[in-house]
N, C-alpha and C positions, 0 to 999 in steps of 0.2 A: 887141716892141711898145714904143711910146713912152709913158711914164707922165708925164702932166702933173700937177704938184703946185702947190698954192697957195703963195704967198709965206709965209704964216703957218706952214706945215708945214716949211719949209726949215730953220728954226733949231731945231726940236725935236730933243732929244737922247734917246737911249735905244736899246733893241735894234732890230735891223734888222727892217723890216716883213716880214710873211709873203709879200707880193707880190714883194718884191725877192728873198727867199730862193727862192721858186718859180721866178723867172726865171733865177736862177743855177744851177739844177739842170740836169744833162745831159738831153738828150732821150732818151726811151726808144725802143727798136727795136720798133715795133708788132707786126710778125709774131712776135716772140719772146713778147710778152705774149699774143697770140692762141694761140700754142702752149701756153703755161702754162694758159690758160683751157680748152683742150681736155682737158688732163690733169685739171684740177679737176672738170670736168663728168663725166669718166669715173669719177673717184674717188667723186663724189657718187652717181652711178648705182649703182656697186658697193655703196656703203653703204646707199642707200635701199632697194634690192631684195635686199640680203643675197646677192649673187651669189657663189657659191662657185667656187673653182678659177680665178679670173680674176687674172692677173698684169698689172697696169696697164702696166708698162714693156715687156712683151712686145708691146704694140700699137704700139711705135715702133721705128724702125731705130736704128743706132748714132749717126747725126747727131742724130736727134731726142732720144735719151737724153742725149747730151752737152750739148745746148742747155738742158736743164732746170737745169743747175748753173752757169750763167753769169749774169753781171750783166745786168740788163734793158737797160742802156744800151749794151751791146756788140753789135756786128753779128756775128751768128752764121750759120753755114751751117745752114740748115734743110733738112729732107727735100725732095728734088726730085721731079719727076713720075714718075721711074722707081723703083718700089718692088718689093721682093722679094715674089713671089706668096705665100709662106708668111705673111708679115706681113699682106698683104691678106686672106688667108683667116682669120687670127686676128681681124682687125678686124671682118670680116663676121659671124663667129660671135658676137663680143661684142655687136654691134648687134642681132642676132637674139635673143640672150639678154635684152637690155634690153626689146625689144618684147614678148617672151613674158612677162616679169615684169610689165610694165605692163598687159597684157591680163589676166593672172591677178589683179592687184590690182584692176582694174576689175570683174572678175567677182565677186570676193569682196566688194567694196563694194556691188555691185548686190544680192547675195544677203542681206547683212546690212544692211538698210535702217536699223536703229536707230542705227548709228554710221556716219556718212559719212566718206569719206576726208579731206575738208576739216577735219572735226573732229579727226581723228587727227593730221593734218599741216597745221596752219593756215598755215604759211609757204609751202606749195606750192599755195595756192589758184590755180586757173587754169593750173597747169603741165600741159602735154600731153606726156608722155614719148615717145610714138611720133613726134610731130612733132620733138621735140628729138633723137631718134635719127636721124631723116632729115636734120636740119640738121647733126648731127655727122658723118653719112656724107660730106658734102661735104668737111669738113676732113680726114677719114681716107681720102679718095680711094676711096670705095665708092659704087656707084651707088645713088642715092636710091630708084630704082624697085624695087630688090631689097628694101629695107627696107619700103617702102610696100606692096608686094605681100604680103610676109610678114605685115604688120600686118592687112591685109584678110583673109587666109587664117585668121589666128588668131581674128579677130572671128567669122567664119563658123563656125569649128570649136567656138567656145565658145557658140554660139547667140545671138550678138548681131548678127543679120542686119541689123537696122535701122541699126546703126552701120557695118556693112560696106558697105552700099549707099551711104552718104554718102561 
Protein backbone atom coordinates (compact mmCIF):
# COMPACT_ATOMS: atom_id res chain seq x y z
CA UNK A 1 0.00 0.00 0.00
CA UNK A 2 1.01 3.56 -0.68
CA UNK A 3 1.29 5.73 2.42
CA UNK A 4 0.67 9.41 1.81
CA UNK A 5 2.33 11.66 4.35
CA UNK A 6 1.94 15.34 4.90
CA UNK A 7 4.90 17.62 4.29
CA UNK A 8 5.13 18.50 7.99
CA UNK A 9 5.81 14.86 8.88
CA UNK A 10 8.60 14.34 6.34
CA UNK A 11 11.18 16.30 8.33
CA UNK A 12 10.37 14.61 11.65
CA UNK A 13 13.20 12.54 13.09
CA UNK A 14 12.90 9.62 15.45
CA UNK A 15 12.19 5.93 15.47
CA UNK A 16 10.53 4.25 12.52
CA UNK A 17 6.74 4.34 12.66
CA UNK A 18 4.86 1.20 13.51
CA UNK A 19 3.12 1.28 10.12
CA UNK A 20 6.43 1.20 8.29
CA UNK A 21 7.67 -1.61 10.52
CA UNK A 22 4.51 -3.58 9.79
CA UNK A 23 4.89 -3.11 6.05
CA UNK A 24 8.49 -4.36 6.21
CA UNK A 25 7.46 -7.65 7.83
CA UNK A 26 7.34 -10.77 5.70
CA UNK A 27 3.90 -12.02 4.79
CA UNK A 28 2.68 -15.02 6.75
CA UNK A 29 1.58 -18.25 5.14
CA UNK A 30 -2.09 -18.28 6.15
CA UNK A 31 -2.68 -22.06 5.88
CA UNK A 32 0.18 -22.55 8.35
CA UNK A 33 -1.46 -20.14 10.80
CA UNK A 34 -4.73 -22.01 10.35
CA UNK A 35 -2.90 -25.25 11.08
CA UNK A 36 -1.54 -23.74 14.31
CA UNK A 37 -5.05 -22.56 15.21
CA UNK A 38 -6.38 -26.11 14.88
CA UNK A 39 -3.70 -27.32 17.31
CA UNK A 40 -4.53 -24.53 19.77
CA UNK A 41 -8.23 -25.39 19.63
CA UNK A 42 -7.45 -29.07 20.22
CA UNK A 43 -5.22 -28.21 23.18
CA UNK A 44 -7.86 -25.91 24.63
CA UNK A 45 -10.54 -28.60 24.35
CA UNK A 46 -8.25 -31.11 26.06
CA UNK A 47 -7.60 -28.65 28.87
CA UNK A 48 -11.18 -27.43 29.21
CA UNK A 49 -12.71 -30.90 29.50
CA UNK A 50 -9.72 -32.59 31.19
CA UNK A 51 -9.60 -35.23 28.49
CA UNK A 52 -7.31 -38.04 29.54
CA UNK A 53 -5.15 -40.19 27.28
CA UNK A 54 -5.30 -37.78 24.33
CA UNK A 55 -2.02 -37.15 22.60
CA UNK A 56 -2.53 -33.98 20.54
CA UNK A 57 0.29 -34.62 18.08
CA UNK A 58 -1.11 -38.08 17.30
CA UNK A 59 -3.95 -36.26 15.52
CA UNK A 60 -1.53 -35.12 12.82
CA UNK A 61 0.56 -36.93 10.25
CA UNK A 62 4.31 -36.39 9.84
CA UNK A 63 3.91 -33.38 7.52
CA UNK A 64 1.49 -31.78 9.95
CA UNK A 65 3.81 -32.37 12.91
CA UNK A 66 6.80 -30.90 11.07
CA UNK A 67 4.81 -27.79 10.08
CA UNK A 68 4.29 -26.82 13.73
CA UNK A 69 7.96 -26.07 14.23
CA UNK A 70 8.49 -23.86 11.19
CA UNK A 71 8.45 -20.11 10.81
CA UNK A 72 4.98 -18.76 9.98
CA UNK A 73 6.38 -16.89 6.99
CA UNK A 74 7.76 -20.04 5.36
CA UNK A 75 5.73 -21.99 2.86
CA UNK A 76 5.39 -25.49 4.25
CA UNK A 77 3.98 -28.71 2.93
CA UNK A 78 0.79 -29.24 4.85
CA UNK A 79 -1.20 -32.46 5.01
CA UNK A 80 -2.81 -33.31 1.70
CA UNK A 81 -6.22 -34.85 1.07
CA UNK A 82 -4.91 -38.40 1.41
CA UNK A 83 -4.73 -39.29 5.09
CA UNK A 84 -3.80 -42.45 6.90
CA UNK A 85 -7.03 -44.19 8.02
CA UNK A 86 -5.55 -44.72 11.50
CA UNK A 87 -5.02 -40.96 11.93
CA UNK A 88 -8.56 -40.29 10.71
CA UNK A 89 -9.89 -42.81 13.22
CA UNK A 90 -7.96 -41.16 16.07
CA UNK A 91 -9.29 -37.76 14.98
CA UNK A 92 -12.87 -39.01 14.91
CA UNK A 93 -12.50 -40.56 18.37
CA UNK A 94 -11.13 -37.27 19.68
CA UNK A 95 -14.03 -35.25 18.30
CA UNK A 96 -16.49 -37.72 19.78
CA UNK A 97 -14.75 -37.36 23.17
CA UNK A 98 -15.12 -33.57 22.93
CA UNK A 99 -18.83 -33.87 22.14
CA UNK A 100 -19.32 -36.37 24.98
CA UNK A 101 -17.56 -34.05 27.43
CA UNK A 102 -19.54 -31.03 26.22
CA UNK A 103 -22.87 -32.82 26.68
CA UNK A 104 -21.74 -34.07 30.09
CA UNK A 105 -20.85 -30.49 31.11
CA UNK A 106 -24.21 -29.29 29.81
CA UNK A 107 -26.05 -31.95 31.83
CA UNK A 108 -24.14 -31.15 35.01
CA UNK A 109 -24.83 -27.43 34.61
CA UNK A 110 -28.52 -28.19 34.00
CA UNK A 111 -28.71 -30.24 37.20
CA UNK A 112 -26.80 -27.71 39.32
CA UNK A 113 -28.81 -24.60 38.54
CA UNK A 114 -27.30 -22.59 41.39
CA UNK A 115 -23.99 -22.16 39.51
CA UNK A 116 -24.20 -21.80 35.77
CA UNK A 117 -21.41 -22.69 33.38
CA UNK A 118 -21.08 -19.04 32.35
CA UNK A 119 -20.33 -18.11 35.94
CA UNK A 120 -17.67 -20.82 36.22
CA UNK A 121 -16.10 -19.96 32.86
CA UNK A 122 -17.02 -16.35 32.03
CA UNK A 123 -14.60 -16.16 29.07
CA UNK A 124 -16.50 -19.00 27.36
CA UNK A 125 -19.85 -17.23 27.30
CA UNK A 126 -21.71 -18.28 24.19
CA UNK A 127 -19.16 -20.97 23.21
CA UNK A 128 -20.89 -23.96 21.73
CA UNK A 129 -18.43 -26.84 21.93
CA UNK A 130 -20.38 -29.33 19.76
CA UNK A 131 -20.55 -26.74 16.98
CA UNK A 132 -16.86 -26.05 17.44
CA UNK A 133 -16.19 -29.80 17.17
CA UNK A 134 -18.19 -29.92 13.93
CA UNK A 135 -16.19 -26.98 12.57
CA UNK A 136 -12.98 -28.64 13.66
CA UNK A 137 -14.09 -31.78 11.81
CA UNK A 138 -13.76 -29.90 8.52
CA UNK A 139 -10.12 -29.05 9.24
CA UNK A 140 -9.40 -32.59 10.42
CA UNK A 141 -11.03 -34.15 7.33
CA UNK A 142 -13.77 -35.90 9.30
CA UNK A 143 -17.39 -35.85 8.21
CA UNK A 144 -19.34 -33.19 10.10
CA UNK A 145 -22.40 -35.41 9.96
CA UNK A 146 -20.71 -38.04 12.11
CA UNK A 147 -20.04 -35.45 14.82
CA UNK A 148 -23.53 -33.93 14.58
CA UNK A 149 -25.25 -37.33 14.70
CA UNK A 150 -23.22 -38.32 17.73
CA UNK A 151 -24.14 -35.02 19.42
CA UNK A 152 -27.86 -35.61 18.84
CA UNK A 153 -27.58 -39.20 20.12
CA UNK A 154 -25.79 -37.98 23.25
CA UNK A 155 -28.48 -35.36 23.88
CA UNK A 156 -31.22 -37.99 23.64
CA UNK A 157 -29.32 -40.45 25.82
CA UNK A 158 -28.91 -37.81 28.55
CA UNK A 159 -32.62 -36.93 28.51
CA UNK A 160 -32.23 -33.61 26.73
CA UNK A 161 -34.79 -34.43 24.07
CA UNK A 162 -35.83 -30.82 23.50
CA UNK A 163 -32.26 -29.94 22.51
CA UNK A 164 -31.89 -33.10 20.43
CA UNK A 165 -34.96 -32.18 18.38
CA UNK A 166 -33.47 -28.79 17.55
